[in-house]
KOLKOL-160666 format. One line per field, with one value per atom (N, C-alpha, C, O): residue number from 1; atom name; z, x, y. Coordinates in Angstrom, 3 decimals, m for minus. Layout:
<sites>
k (NUM_...);
a (CA_...);
w (Z_...);
u (X_...);
v (Y_...);
</sites>
This chain:
<sites>
k (1_1_1_1_2_2_2_2_3_3_3_3_4_4_4_4_5_5_5_5_6_6_6_6_7_7_7_7_8_8_8_8_9_9_9_9_10_10_10_10_11_11_11_11_12_12_12_12_13_13_13_13_14_14_14_14_15_15_15_15_16_16_16_16_17_17_17_17_18_18_18_18_19_19_19_19_20_20_20_20_21_21_21_21_22_22_22_22_23_23_23_23_24_24_24_24_25_25_25_25_26_26_26_26_27_27_27_27_28_28_28_28_29_29_29_29_30_30_30_30_31_31_31_31_32_32_32_32_33_33_33_33_34_34_34_34_35_35_35_35_36_36_36_36_37_37_37_37_38_38_38_38_39_39_39_39_40_40_40_40_41_41_41_41_42_42_42_42_43_43_43_43_44_44_44_44_45_45_45_45_46_46_46_46_47_47_47_47_48_48_48_48_49_49_49_49_50_50_50_50_51_51_51_51_52_52_52_52_53_53_53_53_54_54_54_54_55_55_55_55_56_56_56_56_57_57_57_57_58_58_58_58_59_59_59_59_60_60_60_60_61_61_61_61_62_62_62_62_63_63_63_63_64_64_64_64_65_65_65_65_66_66_66_66_67_67_67_67_68_68_68_68_69_69_69_69_70_70_70_70_71_71_71_71_72_72_72_72_73_73_73_73_74_74_74_74_75_75_75_75_76_76_76_76_77_77_77_77_78_78_78_78_79_79_79_79_80_80_80_80_81_81_81_81_82_82_82_82_83_83_83_83_84_84_84_84_85_85_85_85_86_86_86_86_87_87_87_87_88_88_88_88_89_89_89_89_90_90_90_90_91_91_91_91_92_92_92_92_93_93_93_93_94_94_94_94_95_95_95_95_96_96_96_96_97_97_97_97_98_98_98_98_99_99_99_99_100_100_100_100_101_101_101_101_102_102_102_102_103_103_103_103_104_104_104_104_105_105_105_105_106_106_106_106_107_107_107_107_108_108_108_108_109_109_109_109_110_110_110_110_111_111_111_111_112_112_112_112_113_113_113_113_114_114_114_114_115_115_115_115_116_116_116_116_117_117_117_117_118_118_118_118_119_119_119_119_120_120_120_120_121_121_121_121_122_122_122_122_123_123_123_123_124_124_124_124);
a (N_CA_C_O_N_CA_C_O_N_CA_C_O_N_CA_C_O_N_CA_C_O_N_CA_C_O_N_CA_C_O_N_CA_C_O_N_CA_C_O_N_CA_C_O_N_CA_C_O_N_CA_C_O_N_CA_C_O_N_CA_C_O_N_CA_C_O_N_CA_C_O_N_CA_C_O_N_CA_C_O_N_CA_C_O_N_CA_C_O_N_CA_C_O_N_CA_C_O_N_CA_C_O_N_CA_C_O_N_CA_C_O_N_CA_C_O_N_CA_C_O_N_CA_C_O_N_CA_C_O_N_CA_C_O_N_CA_C_O_N_CA_C_O_N_CA_C_O_N_CA_C_O_N_CA_C_O_N_CA_C_O_N_CA_C_O_N_CA_C_O_N_CA_C_O_N_CA_C_O_N_CA_C_O_N_CA_C_O_N_CA_C_O_N_CA_C_O_N_CA_C_O_N_CA_C_O_N_CA_C_O_N_CA_C_O_N_CA_C_O_N_CA_C_O_N_CA_C_O_N_CA_C_O_N_CA_C_O_N_CA_C_O_N_CA_C_O_N_CA_C_O_N_CA_C_O_N_CA_C_O_N_CA_C_O_N_CA_C_O_N_CA_C_O_N_CA_C_O_N_CA_C_O_N_CA_C_O_N_CA_C_O_N_CA_C_O_N_CA_C_O_N_CA_C_O_N_CA_C_O_N_CA_C_O_N_CA_C_O_N_CA_C_O_N_CA_C_O_N_CA_C_O_N_CA_C_O_N_CA_C_O_N_CA_C_O_N_CA_C_O_N_CA_C_O_N_CA_C_O_N_CA_C_O_N_CA_C_O_N_CA_C_O_N_CA_C_O_N_CA_C_O_N_CA_C_O_N_CA_C_O_N_CA_C_O_N_CA_C_O_N_CA_C_O_N_CA_C_O_N_CA_C_O_N_CA_C_O_N_CA_C_O_N_CA_C_O_N_CA_C_O_N_CA_C_O_N_CA_C_O_N_CA_C_O_N_CA_C_O_N_CA_C_O_N_CA_C_O_N_CA_C_O_N_CA_C_O_N_CA_C_O_N_CA_C_O_N_CA_C_O_N_CA_C_O_N_CA_C_O_N_CA_C_O_N_CA_C_O_N_CA_C_O_N_CA_C_O_N_CA_C_O_N_CA_C_O_N_CA_C_O_N_CA_C_O_N_CA_C_O_N_CA_C_O_N_CA_C_O_N_CA_C_O_N_CA_C_O_N_CA_C_O_N_CA_C_O);
w (148.439_149.569_148.632_147.437_149.148_149.020_149.170_150.091_148.188_148.222_149.480_149.773_150.289_151.427_152.660_153.620_152.338_153.239_152.357_152.895_151.204_150.947_151.299_151.531_151.413_151.437_153.331_153.836_154.058_155.084_156.092_157.272_155.001_155.438_156.071_156.804_155.367_156.152_154.924_153.799_155.801_154.954_154.564_155.339_153.433_153.375_153.310_153.287_153.248_152.738_151.390_150.761_150.880_149.842_149.577_150.557_148.148_148.083_148.251_147.901_149.044_149.348_148.211_148.049_147.527_146.652_145.011_144.163_145.070_144.322_144.512_143.578_146.046_146.460_146.559_146.199_146.874_146.708_145.280_145.309_144.325_142.665_142.276_141.719_142.486_142.483_143.171_142.631_144.119_144.710_145.317_146.035_144.687_144.324_144.513_145.279_143.303_143.474_144.707_144.465_145.753_146.699_148.066_149.223_147.704_148.913_148.859_147.839_150.015_150.382_149.804_150.065_148.873_148.357_148.965_148.373_150.148_151.323_151.843_152.782_151.261_152.111_151.611_150.400_152.266_151.918_152.507_153.721_151.781_152.072_152.882_152.404_154.061_154.515_154.665_154.413_155.062_154.834_154.348_154.565_153.708_153.250_153.254_153.045_153.526_153.684_152.380_152.097_151.902_151.445_151.862_152.407_151.518_152.271_151.112_151.042_150.405_149.200_148.014_147.314_148.000_147.260_147.624_146.888_149.328_150.206_150.478_150.457_150.821_150.813_152.583_152.879_153.358_154.865_154.972_155.200_154.801_153.966_155.605_156.538_155.871_156.844_156.479_156.210_156.392_155.541_156.867_158.012_156.457_157.467_157.775_158.025_157.868_158.323_158.685_159.196_158.537_158.634_158.326_157.574_158.899_158.159_156.966_156.852_156.051_155.043_155.058_155.144_155.014_154.710_153.237_153.034_152.266_150.960_150.766_150.626_150.752_150.194_149.436_149.576_148.187_146.545_146.704_147.118_146.288_146.232_144.637_143.521_144.942_143.686_143.161_143.770_141.585_140.993_140.412_140.483_139.761_139.211_140.149_139.873_141.518_142.126_142.094_142.936_140.672_140.600_141.428_141.471_142.080_143.367_144.682_145.011_145.176_145.900_147.395_147.364_148.254_149.804_150.346_150.265_150.869_151.302_153.007_153.219_154.011_155.147_155.910_156.065_156.360_157.209_158.652_159.263_159.199_160.545_160.913_160.484_161.702_161.440_162.766_163.632_163.012_163.996_165.727_166.750_165.485_166.571_167.552_168.777_166.325_166.969_167.447_167.740_167.436_167.782_169.356_169.705_170.207_171.847_172.520_173.480_171.955_172.456_171.133_170.140_170.877_170.278_170.511_171.296_169.891_170.696_169.124_168.167_169.266_168.349_168.454_168.911_168.053_168.757_167.574_166.474_167.916_166.723_166.740_167.804_165.494_165.362_165.952_165.809_166.724_167.404_166.733_165.613_167.351_166.891_165.976_164.837_166.398_165.720_165.299_164.385_165.584_164.857_163.454_163.192_162.473_161.291_160.742_159.584_161.766_161.674_162.800_163.662_162.799_163.661_163.583_162.841_164.766_164.640_165.188_165.996_164.724_165.028_165.297_164.468_166.661_167.189_167.475_168.474_166.550_166.895_167.550_167.140_168.778_169.563_168.949_169.295_168.144_167.392_168.589_169.156_168.589_169.287_167.974_166.783_168.911_167.990_167.574_167.069_167.559_167.068_168.189_169.293_168.092_169.690_169.741_170.838_168.611_168.686_167.914_166.884_168.515_167.919_166.444_166.075_165.817_164.463_164.498_164.936_163.874_164.047_162.439_161.657_162.449_161.007_161.760_162.945_160.213_160.941_159.547_158.576_159.748_159.038_158.958_159.840_157.707_157.267_158.926_159.349_159.391_159.589_159.594_160.620_157.954_157.842_157.731_157.436_157.966_158.394_159.537_160.567_159.267_160.345_160.987_161.293_162.024_163.300_164.097_164.968_163.701_164.483_164.355_165.195_163.113_161.986_161.621_160.857_162.304_161.848_163.105_163.136_164.345_165.662_165.820_166.339_165.155_165.458_164.581_165.000_163.359_162.768_163.419_163.354_164.006_164.343_165.847_166.418_166.344_167.881_167.107_167.527_166.160_165.875_165.710_165.876_165.394_165.246_166.316_166.177_167.382_168.039_168.986_169.618_169.851_170.806_171.059_172.201);
u (m26.509_m25.845_m26.136_m25.870_m26.730_m26.290_m25.647_m24.839_m25.678_m24.381_m24.278_m23.184_m25.556_m24.904_m24.421_m23.659_m24.954_m24.390_m22.490_m21.841_m22.098_m20.732_m20.085_m18.878_m20.852_m19.865_m19.477_m18.471_m20.705_m20.574_m19.561_m19.295_m18.999_m18.185_m19.122_m18.882_m20.286_m20.856_m20.518_m20.021_m21.081_m20.511_m21.651_m22.604_m21.801_m23.072_m22.610_m21.381_m23.484_m22.822_m23.106_m24.063_m21.917_m21.759_m21.889_m21.713_m22.214_m22.154_m21.103_m20.140_m21.122_m19.955_m18.994_m17.787_m20.289_m19.844_m19.004_m18.287_m19.376_m18.947_m17.601_m16.800_m17.174_m16.240_m15.522_m14.374_m15.625_m15.026_m14.572_m13.546_m14.990_m14.579_m13.718_m12.690_m13.949_m13.003_m11.795_m10.913_m11.292_m9.994_m9.416_m8.442_m10.507_m9.842_m8.591_m8.377_m7.535_m6.530_m5.712_m4.506_m5.954_m5.557_m6.230_m5.818_m7.121_m7.001_m6.563_m6.254_m6.525_m5.868_m7.101_m8.277_m6.626_m7.290_m8.655_m9.734_m8.447_m10.132_m10.477_m11.268_m9.902_m10.292_m11.750_m11.737_m13.099_m14.131_m14.680_m14.872_m14.918_m15.635_m17.066_m18.136_m16.868_m18.297_m19.194_m20.393_m18.706_m19.277_m18.194_m16.984_m18.956_m17.811_m18.943_m20.139_m18.380_m18.997_m17.725_m16.590_m18.475_m18.088_m18.187_m19.153_m16.810_m16.859_m16.373_m15.147_m16.912_m16.707_m15.913_m16.593_m14.765_m14.031_m13.305_m12.689_m13.601_m12.442_m13.398_m14.563_m13.096_m13.715_m13.182_m11.998_m14.078_m13.765_m14.421_m15.621_m13.593_m13.893_m14.132_m13.535_m15.087_m14.894_m14.552_m15.491_m13.139_m13.141_m13.596_m13.992_m13.452_m12.961_m11.878_m11.692_m10.948_m9.558_m8.856_m7.761_m9.243_m9.082_m10.022_m10.942_m9.902_m10.071_m9.253_m8.046_m10.059_m9.136_m9.081_m10.245_m8.308_m8.972_m8.530_m7.484_m9.260_m8.812_m8.978_m10.113_m7.679_m7.708_m7.635_m6.662_m8.393_m8.076_m7.916_m8.769_m6.498_m6.108_m5.644_m5.789_m5.227_m5.072_m6.543_m7.613_m6.197_m7.406_m8.352_m9.581_m7.463_m7.969_m8.508_m9.347_m7.741_m8.348_m7.427_m7.488_m6.021_m5.864_m4.667_m4.309_m4.225_m2.868_m3.775_m4.877_m3.266_m4.483_m3.306_m2.175_m3.950_m3.260_m4.044_m5.270_m3.327_m4.199_m3.579_m2.630_m4.572_m4.176_m5.038_m6.260_m4.074_m4.614_m4.509_m3.611_m5.893_m5.821_m6.291_m7.354_m5.570_m5.887_m6.717_m6.404_m7.875_m8.612_m7.825_m8.111_m6.769_m6.244_m5.773_m5.740_m5.371_m4.862_m5.949_m5.767_m6.931_m7.968_m8.357_m8.813_m8.018_m7.890_m9.434_m9.784_m10.281_m11.247_m12.088_m11.360_m13.393_m14.456_m15.761_m16.503_m16.177_m17.242_m18.511_m18.337_m19.271_m20.384_m21.685_m22.630_m21.974_m23.006_m24.001_m23.673_m25.119_m26.138_m26.899_m27.279_m27.269_m28.002_m29.415_m30.404_m29.045_m30.263_m31.386_m31.155_m32.724_m33.804_m33.353_m33.817_m32.489_m31.923_m30.738_m30.314_m29.972_m28.348_m29.033_m30.044_m27.596_m28.040_m27.295_m27.449_m26.154_m24.920_m25.110_m25.961_m24.092_m23.901_m22.565_m22.169_m21.447_m20.131_m19.418_m19.888_m18.545_m17.287_m16.553_m16.021_m15.637_m14.237_m13.407_m13.396_m12.802_m11.664_m10.245_m9.386_m10.381_m8.865_m7.748_m7.700_m7.114_m5.932_m4.487_m4.201_m3.927_m2.295_m1.638_m1.688_m0.813_0.257_m0.032_0.801_m1.699_m2.396_m2.274_m2.749_m1.792_m2.343_m3.135_m3.363_m4.098_m5.963_m6.807_m6.513_m7.975_m9.037_m8.675_m7.958_m9.224_m10.095_m11.136_m11.910_m11.707_m13.062_m14.240_m14.327_m14.803_m15.715_m16.869_m17.115_m17.651_m19.063_m19.614_m18.941_m20.873_m21.791_m23.217_m23.838_m23.505_m25.260_m26.126_m25.918_m27.090_m28.063_m28.760_m28.961_m29.161_m29.215_m28.668_m29.332_m27.428_m26.622_m27.148_m27.672_m26.961_m26.829_m26.466_m26.450_m25.743_m25.118_m25.007_m24.171_m25.883_m25.932_m25.315_m24.827_m25.406_m24.824_m23.525_m22.981_m22.892_m21.498_m21.198_m20.265_m21.638_m20.947_m20.825_m19.933_m22.096_m22.112_m20.500_m19.570_m20.658_m19.290_m17.806_m16.876_m18.006_m16.347_m16.493_m15.489_m17.668_m17.742_m17.388_m16.325_m17.771_m17.594_m16.007_m15.460_m15.393_m14.037_m12.495_m11.280_m13.390_m12.418_m12.826_m11.795_m14.064_m13.985_m13.749_m13.698);
v (70.679_71.268_72.537_72.410_73.902_75.277_75.767_75.647_76.725_77.703_78.708_79.192_79.039_79.837_78.188_78.301_77.145_76.310_75.609_74.713_76.223_76.110_77.075_76.998_78.285_79.552_79.687_80.187_79.029_78.612_77.876_78.105_76.706_75.763_74.439_73.479_74.959_73.377_72.136_72.192_70.985_69.850_69.215_69.295_68.532_67.325_66.263_66.197_64.889_63.519_63.334_63.784_62.419_62.513_60.630_59.907_59.978_58.615_58.405_59.088_57.024_56.574_55.598_55.421_55.078_54.350_55.273_54.741_56.455_56.874_57.509_57.469_58.299_58.221_57.025_57.282_55.816_55.001_54.527_53.847_54.690_54.722_55.643_55.259_57.076_58.314_57.984_58.651_57.268_57.411_56.062_55.837_55.159_53.964_53.147_52.207_53.951_53.873_54.548_54.498_55.064_55.741_54.698_54.794_53.908_52.716_51.494_50.878_51.102_49.692_48.732_48.982_47.447_46.633_46.290_46.316_45.989_45.710_47.033_47.118_48.176_49.110_49.586_49.808_49.819_50.399_51.675_51.742_52.598_53.773_53.743_53.366_54.170_53.535_55.059_54.939_56.513_57.446_58.608_58.672_59.388_60.411_61.809_61.611_63.260_64.614_65.319_64.937_66.334_67.214_68.382_68.914_68.963_70.674_71.584_71.670_72.117_73.224_72.010_71.259_72.028_70.884_69.580_68.809_69.512_68.884_67.970_68.368_66.416_65.353_64.928_64.767_64.834_64.285_62.493_62.335_61.397_60.102_59.432_59.970_58.177_57.075_55.780_55.030_55.240_54.081_52.679_52.899_51.801_50.797_50.520_49.329_51.268_51.704_52.717_52.483_53.941_55.292_56.103_55.779_57.328_58.597_58.966_58.750_59.569_59.851_61.572_61.964_62.507_64.058_63.786_63.170_64.206_64.680_66.221_66.677_67.193_68.318_68.924_69.664_69.166_69.828_71.097_71.883_71.409_72.672_73.290_72.792_74.176_75.165_75.698_75.674_76.278_76.532_75.370_75.369_74.278_73.445_72.343_71.486_72.572_71.073_70.052_69.157_70.070_68.923_68.104_66.927_69.380_69.034_68.370_68.810_67.531_66.919_66.431_65.946_66.716_65.927_64.875_64.796_64.120_63.277_62.601_61.846_63.248_62.949_61.874_61.867_60.943_59.894_60.160_60.740_59.481_59.447_58.267_57.818_57.695_56.258_56.249_57.066_55.282_55.317_55.187_55.810_54.121_54.157_55.316_55.427_56.249_57.526_58.618_59.800_57.986_59.109_58.625_57.536_59.823_59.739_59.968_59.282_60.948_61.386_61.860_61.870_62.243_62.514_63.062_62.471_64.198_64.808_64.996_65.751_64.387_65.250_66.049_65.406_67.589_68.069_68.316_68.763_68.002_68.230_69.228_69.717_69.727_71.168_71.099_70.380_72.232_72.440_73.202_73.658_73.418_74.310_75.377_75.439_76.206_77.838_77.364_78.072_76.418_75.982_75.380_74.728_76.129_75.420_74.525_74.136_73.998_73.098_72.276_72.496_71.053_69.887_70.274_71.173_69.236_69.788_68.399_67.598_68.367_67.000_67.249_67.987_67.000_67.158_66.005_65.286_65.966_64.778_65.293_66.073_64.493_65.034_63.668_62.488_64.270_62.872_63.310_64.365_62.125_61.973_62.596_62.288_63.902_64.509_65.323_66.075_65.683_66.566_68.060_67.793_69.368_70.164_70.704_71.214_70.969_70.922_70.166_69.560_70.238_69.032_69.420_70.350_68.649_68.434_68.625_67.774_70.277_70.457_70.631_71.578_69.620_69.417_70.145_70.368_70.505_71.379_70.588_70.242_70.442_69.552_70.291_70.883_70.076_70.576_69.500_68.363_70.646_70.538_69.029_68.379_68.508_67.641_66.380_65.386_66.380_65.484_64.434_64.859_62.929_62.082_62.005_60.813_62.895_63.128_61.824_61.578_61.116_60.034_58.853_58.097_58.793_57.878_57.918_57.120_59.086_59.531_59.254_58.452_59.612_59.036_57.371_56.700_56.963_55.444_54.994_54.305_55.645_55.224_55.165_54.362_56.263_56.424_55.643_55.218_55.521_54.273_53.280_52.823_52.712_51.261_51.061_49.971_52.142_51.761_52.357_52.212_53.066_53.675_53.146_52.915_52.582_51.934_50.201_49.745);
</sites>
């Protein structure tokens, strides 16, 4: 991911095995990271049980907030692929109890179809 993408807030895909190893103590014994995306220092993680938003805070990034979104609470979602002149793809999650959709912006090289399939597998 380039500096411009980081400054613009675009995400890029991370190696699921690396994320699994880094946050293993926060995951359930039978929980497996399927896909993961980074946004500056924050992570958007899809496991076989939930979506986990890992928000690293502060200057050092040692303070971390873990937000869990159970797949059963997702009421709807949409994906928008990057077009010819677009530099980003988007994911919107409509979660029960949240007043507005959760919006994530992804790098145009992100496999948005694979991301959509991962969500569909758990939600539908």
